[in-house]
N, C-alpha and C positions, 0 to 999 in steps of 0.2 A: 503494499500499499504505500508507505512512505518512500520516496525515492532518495531522500537524503535525510541525514539527521542533523538537528541543530543544536547550538549549546550557548550561542551569544544571545543574551537577552535584547529586546528592543529597549531603546532609551525611554524614560518615563513619558516624556511629552506624546510621542506618537501612540503608545498603548493607551493613554488617557484619552486621545482623541477618538481612537477606534472605540472604546466602551462608550463614549459619549454619542458616537453615531448610532451604534447598535440601540442604545436606549432611545434615542431621538427617533428613529425610523419605526422602532417596535411601538412608540406611543402616538405616532402623527401620520405614518405611511397610510396612504388611501386603501390599500389592500392588505394591511397587516391584520393578525388576529391577536387580542390582547389575552394575557392569561386570564383564565376562568371564564372565557366565552366557550360556547360549543365547538366540539371538534371541527376543523375543516373537514368538508365532504370528501370521502375517499374516493377515487376514481375507480370503476370496474376494471377488472384485469383484462388486459389485451392479450388474448392467447396466441396471437402471431407475431407478437413483439419479440425482437431478438434479446432484448435486454429490459430490466425493468428501474435501472438507476445506475447512479455513478457516484464515485467518492474522489475528492479533490483536496489538494493542499497548496501552499504556496509554489510548488514545483510548476503547477499550471500557469502562474502569473494572471494577468488582469483576464477576466472573463466577461464576454457579453451575454449577460443572462437573457436579454431579449432573443438572441439568436439560440441560445440553448434551449429555451422553452418551447422553441418552434418544433423541436423533436417530441413529439408525442409518445414515444418509447420511454422517455424520462418521465418516472412519477415520483422519484425521491432523490435526495443529494445528501451524502456525507461530506461535512467538511471539517478538516483539520484545524482545531483552535489551539491547543497548546501541546508542549512537549516538555518532559521534566519539569522542574520548579521554576524556570525562568522564561524558556521561550514561548512567543505569543506570535502566531502567525499574522503577518502585516496585512495579508488580503481577506482576513476573516470576515471583518465587518463589512465590507463591500459584498463579499460573497453570500453570507447569509442573509443580509437585508435585500438584495437583489433577487436571489433565488426565491425567497418568498413573496417578494413583489410580483414576480411573473408567475405565481400559482405553484410553485413547487414545494412538496413536503421536504422539510429540511432536519438535520440532526447534527451534532457536533461529536468529534472524538478527541481524546487525548492520547498521545504517544508516551507508553511508560518507560522510564529508563531506571537503572539501578545507582543512578548518580547522587541521588538525593531521595529525601524521606516521602513516604506516601502521604503524609499530611500536608507537606508543602507543596507536592505535585498536585494534590486535590485541589487545595486552595487556588492554585494558579489557574487550573480549569474552571472552577466553580464561579470564580469572580470575573472571568471573561466569556463564558459560555452562559450567558444569563438565561435563567428559567424561562422567562417571558416570551423569548423568540425562538423557543424549539417546538417543533412539531413531533419530533421522534425521539425516542429513548437515546440518551447518551451512548456512546461506544468508547470502549477501552482498546487501544490498538496493542498488541502483546507480540512482538516480533523477536525480542533478543532477551537473553538473560543476563548479559553483562556480566557484573562480579557476584550475581546471586548464585547460590545452588538452586536446583529444583525445587526443594521444599521452601526455600527462601522466596523464591518466584511465586509459587503458589500462596504463600502467605500473604505476599504483597499485593497480589492480585485480589484476594479475599478482602484485605482492608480497604483497597480502594472502591471495590464494589458496593462494600457496605456504606461507606462516605457517600456515595453516589446515591444510594437508597435513600438515606437519611435525608438528603437535599433535595433530589428531582423527584422522589416518591417511587422509584422503580430500580431494580437493578440493571446495570448497564448491559449492553450487548457486547460480546467479545469479539475483536477481530484478531486473526492470526492465520498464517499459511497451514495447510492441512500437515505438513511434515513436523512443523514447530509444534502445533497444538496436540498431536498425537504423541509427540515426545515427552512434553513437558507439563500439558495442562490436563489431558484426559486421565481419569475420567470425572475429575473434581468440578469441573465446570461445564458437565454435559448437559445440564438442566438450564443452563442459561441461552438466551438467544445467541446464535453462533454466525458469524460474518466470516466465511473460510475462503481464503485465495486458493486457487488450484488452477493454473493456467494450462488446461487441457480440455479435451471433448468429453472427459469422463467426469462426472460429479464428484464432490468431495465425499471422503468415506472417513466416519469418525469411529475410533475405537470405543469398545465397551458400550455399544448399543447407542452411540450419540448420533444426533442430527443436526445437520445444518438448518440454518433459517435461510441466509442469502449466500450465494455463491459468486465470489468475484472469479469471473472465468477468464478475463483478459486484461492485460495492462496496456494494451496497444490500440485502445479505441480511439476512433477520429470523430469528434462531435463539432458542429459548426459552432462558432463563437468562443472555442477553446483552442489555441495555438501550441498545443503540446498533446502528446498522448494520454489518454485518460481511462482509469480502470473501469471496466464494465462488469456489471452486476446483475443477477437475476434470482428471483425467490425459487425455492424448491417447487415442485408442481402443485402441491395443496397448500401453499402458503400464499399470504399477500399483506398488504399494509397494516391492517388492523392489528397484527401481531406486534409491531414495534412502534406504535403511537405512543407518545409520552401521556400519561394519565394527567387530566386536567381537573382542577376543583370545580 
């Protein structure tokens, strides 16, 4: 999912401006849904669609969401918000506000690292990926162990998930590649919604009777309005958007 890792934080002023933009558009944008309102209408599944959604980060640069929304196969977008305890995507505010403005259901994800505490990483994510502008449950991107042992990784993921549930009202979906997940995380998180990368014509296989929710089947998608390759994703055959909506009061 993540084309490159980041360790240098944004300077305070840009980060504050990004947060201000997210809050401003959430409250005043003509097509925005405020927290507490009824859920957006979930579109029916298009059985002929090649894909159901995409996930993006700052790797894709500036995105023209008006053009992206013209692709009717795209019904959801996951957007990278943060990584570690300090990194915040400089494109996040633009991406989440504009994707929602053009009618796409959006969610945010955090890239987990072993370089800082789970509490610090969660605080970075939760103060940047504001509840009021999320349509979908948060997602935790787990692709590397770093300096953690397997048991330390499992413990860290558990702690982050519990913090997400306390703040957002739902356990996060977990992203990982099929090989990494089966080696490091199964069966402990098999009951979570799983967003699994497997760049193949064959669906992901999860050990210990696990089941994926979303399959990231390509990292080389070409989408009008995005000047870089994009991850393409689809639901399993019996799944759809209702499974990953963020509960609203």
